[in-house]
N, C-alpha and C positions, 0 to 999 in steps of 0.2 A: 161231141158238141154237135148240135143240130145245125144243118145247113140253112143259112138265111138267104132269101132271094135277093138278087141284085137291086131290084127296085126299092126294097126296104132299106138297104144300105145307102142307096143314092139319096133317098128322101131324108134319111137321118143325117147323112153327111152334109147335105145342103142346109138343113135346119141348124145344125151345130156350127157350121162355118159362118152362116149369116149372123147368128147370135154372138159368136166370138168376134166377128168383124165389128159388130155394134159395140161390144165391150172395149175392144182395142181402140176403136175410133172415139171413144169417150161419149157416146150417145147415151143419155139417160132414158131408159125405156119407161120409167114411171112418170117423169115430168120432162118431156122433150123441149119445152120452151124455156124452162128455168135452168140456169147454170147451177152446178152443185156448189154448196157453200165451201169457202176456203178452209183448208185444214188448219187447226190451231197449232199443231205441232210442226216443227221444222222437218223437212224431208231428210232422212239419214243419208250419209254418203253411200254411193254405190248405185246399182241399177234397181229401181223399184220394179217388182214383179206384178204385173197387172193381172186381174182375174181373167181377162180374155186370153192372155198368153198362157196362163195356167190351163184354161179350157182347151186351147189348141194342143198343148203338150199331152194332156190326158186323152183327148180324142185320137191323136196320132198314135199314142201307145196302145190304146184299145184296138184301133184298126190294125196295127202291126201284130198284136197278139192274135187277133181273129184270123188274119191272113196266114200266120204260122200254123195255127191249129187246122185251118181249112186245107192247107197243102199237106199237112202231116197225116190227116185222116181222110184224104181223098180216096174215093172208091176207084178200084182198077176198072178200066173199060172191059166190057164183056165181048 
């Protein structure tokens, strides 16, 4: 796996975190002044999984896998 510079990871993480925060906060990026229409179906019992929470889980899993591979294939100091 190719090494990715820390600046690229930081910019990607900040962008993903801000987008996930917007999703979790319920902010509509398409129409910020209009509330979303109510759902016609009743909400099923249990915890509804929001797309922002799913994005955070996927981003955390991706970052964890990257860190594992980065530490696994780290070059020995000369």
